[in-house]
N, C-alpha and C positions, 0 to 999 in steps of 0.2 A: 692620943687618938682625937681626930677632929670630929665635929658633928657629923661630917659627911661619911664617917666610917673608916678613915685611913690616917696614917701617921705622916708627919713631916718627911721622915726617911723613906717611907713608902712612896710618896709623890716625887720626892727628889730621884729615887731609883727609876721609877717608871718613866719620868720626863727625860731622864738620861737615855733609857732604853729606846725611846721613840726616835731618837736622833739616828739610830743605826738602820740602814736600809738593807734590804735582802741583797745577798751577793757581795756586800761590802767585805773588804779585807780588813780586819781590826787587830791591832796589837794592844793586848790587854794587860792592864795592871792588876794585882792582887787587891782584894777588899771591895770597895764600893764600885770601882770601874767593872771588876768581874761579875758582880751581882747584875748590874745594868746590861752588860753585854750578854750574859747568859739568859737574863729575862727576855731580851729581844730575839735571841735564837729560838726560844721555845714558845714564842707567841707569833709575832708578826714577820720575822726574818729567819726562816728555817735554814736558808742557805748562806747565812752569815758565817764568814770564815774567821774563826778565833785563833790568834797566834799568841803564844806565851813564850817569854824570852828563854825558857829552858829548852826550846826547840820543837815544841809541839805545834803542828799545824792542822787546822780543822778540828780542834778539841771540841768534844761535846760531853762535858761532864755532867753527871746526874745530880751531883752535889758541888757546892762551891768548894774550890781548891783552897787548902790551907796556906800553900806557897806554890811557887813556880815549879818546885820539884815534886808535887803532889802526884802520886801514881795514877790517880783518876784522870789526869790530863794525857798522860801518854797512853793509857789503856784505851781511851776514847777518841784519840787523834787519828786523822787520815794518814799522817806519817809524822816521824820524828827525825829531826835533822840536828846537825851540830849547832852549838850556840854561835860560832863564828859564821856559819852559813845563814842563820837567821838574820844576824845583823848585817853582814856584808851583802849577801845576795838579796834577801827579801827587804830589809828596811832601808839600807843605803842604796839598793838598786831601784828605789821608787815604786816598789810593789805593795806597799801598805797604804791603804785609803785613809785611814784614820787611827791615831793613837788615843787610847783612853787611859787617862791618869788620874790619880789622887794627889793629895798634897797635904802639908801641915800648915804652910803659909803660902799666900799668893799676893801679888801686888797688882796694881791697875793695869800693868802691860802683860800680865800672864806669865811673868817669871815665877818659878815656884821653889819652894824650900822643903826638902825631905831629910835634911841633914842634923840640924841642931836648932834649939831655941835657947837664945842667949849667945854669948860669945863662943866662937869655935874652941878656944883654948880651955875655958871653963864654963861649958854650958849648963843651963838650968836642966834641959832635957837633951839626951843624944837620941836622934831619931833613926830609923832603919837605914837611911843612906840613899844613894843615887839609884843602885841597880842599873837597869837599862834606860832609865827615864831621860837622861840627857840626850841620848841618841834618838830616842822616840820623839822628843819634843822638837828637834831640829830636822829630822829626816822623813817622818810621816807626812803625808800630803796635807793633813790637817790634825790638829789635836783638840779633844775635848776633856776638860777637867771637871771632876765631880768631888764636892766636898761640902760639909756643913758650914753654914755662914756664921761668923762672929767677928768681932774686932780683933780678937786674938789671932784669927786665921786670915782675915782680909786686911792687910796691913800696908801702911804707906811705904815702909822700907823693910826688906826681908832681912832676917838675922844672918841668912846665908843664902846665896843663890846656887841652888842645886842644878836646875834645869832652865835653860834660857827661853823667855818668850820674845820680848822686844826691848831694845835699849834706845830710848829716843835721842841720846847723845852719840851713839855710834856711827861709824862711817857707813855708807852704803845704804841698805834697807833696814838697818838697826839689828840685823841678824846675820853676823859674820859667818860665813860658810854654809849658811842655811840652804836647804833644798825645798823645805816644805813651807806651808803658809803659817805654821806655828799655831798657838792657841787661838781657836776661833770661837769656842763656846765654853761657857763655865755654868754648870748646873748646880744649884744648892737646894736646901730644903726650903728656901724662901722664894726663889725664882731663877730666872735665867739671864745671863749676861752674854753679850756678843762683843767681839772685837770690831771697833770702828775702822773701816778700811783706810781711812785717811790718816788718823792719829794713832791707830793700833791700841787705844785705850779701851778698857772693857766698859760697856754701856749697858744698863739695864733695859732689857727688852720685853720682859714678861715677869709677872709675879704669879704665884701659885694661888689658887682660890682661897679667899679669907685673910690673904696677906696684903698689906699696903706697901706703897713706895716708901713711905716714912719708916716702916719697920725695917725694910731692907737697908735704907740709909743708915739707920741706927746701928745696924749690925755690920757696918763697913767702916775700915779705918782711914779712908781717904774720901773726899767729896765725890760722891758717886754721881755720874752724869746718867741721865735717862733719855731713852728714845722719845721723839715726838709723841708717839702713841704707844704706850705700855700696854701690852696684851695681858690677858689672863689665860694661863694654860689650862687645857682640858683636864676635868677630874678623871682620876683613874676609873677605868671600867671594870666590871666584875671579872672579866677574863684576865686582865692584867693583874689585878689584886690577887685572884686565886692562884695564879701561876707563881707570883713572887712569894706568896706565903708558903705554897707548897715546897718551892725550892729551899726556903729558910728551914722549913720543918724537916725536910730530908737531910739538910746539911746538920742541923742540931742533932738529929738521931744518929748520924754518922760520926760526927766529930765533937759534939758538945755544943752548948749555947755560945761558948766564946767564939766559935767559928763563924757565927752569924752576926756578931755585934757590930753595930753601925754607928 
């Protein structure tokens, strides 16, 4: 807990929630992305349309879902369609404004790994895998990624590329077959990075209150570039903190503390 009365995980989630505007169609990943998206929905963006890959459209869960198959999503959704329709008609049809994803590893071009840590054949850790993330990363109009920052997560070279961001040596725009802009924003517990329009490399554009640029660089596995003017994100307000804490409390009561672990 900071002197200001909030945790790094809380400001990370709140900063991510602020990116979502009212009326936006958002394809949501489970975990931190879901917490941020639902916080946005219950605070400043009540008409935010949340889509989960199980086929739920307009989900309004009262507690955070344990998985995409959580009944809370279907019970609170405007409608439920088939998985092929979600991907073919909504996502690949260009009807998703933003994809909100998590990651285990990320590189400087927004490529992410959710498959293995270590070699694929003999991994140190086998992760949950791809799910719908590869399609979301390429077909959503833009992608935001939320994860805690450390040198283990922000690496020079991924152990495995699960979902593509940008490949500087690839032909064309570096995103073969891509329809969207790819990863535009990465929100961490230390600050915010944005993709440089020219180089597509992630650049530090903001730090959270009490965090220094040096701290962010020390937690990054590559030579992190910074914007000419690095801003400081606004501190969480009482409404945001109260709504987030209430959301986690309801989820813990429904599913246990493991469901709200960040």
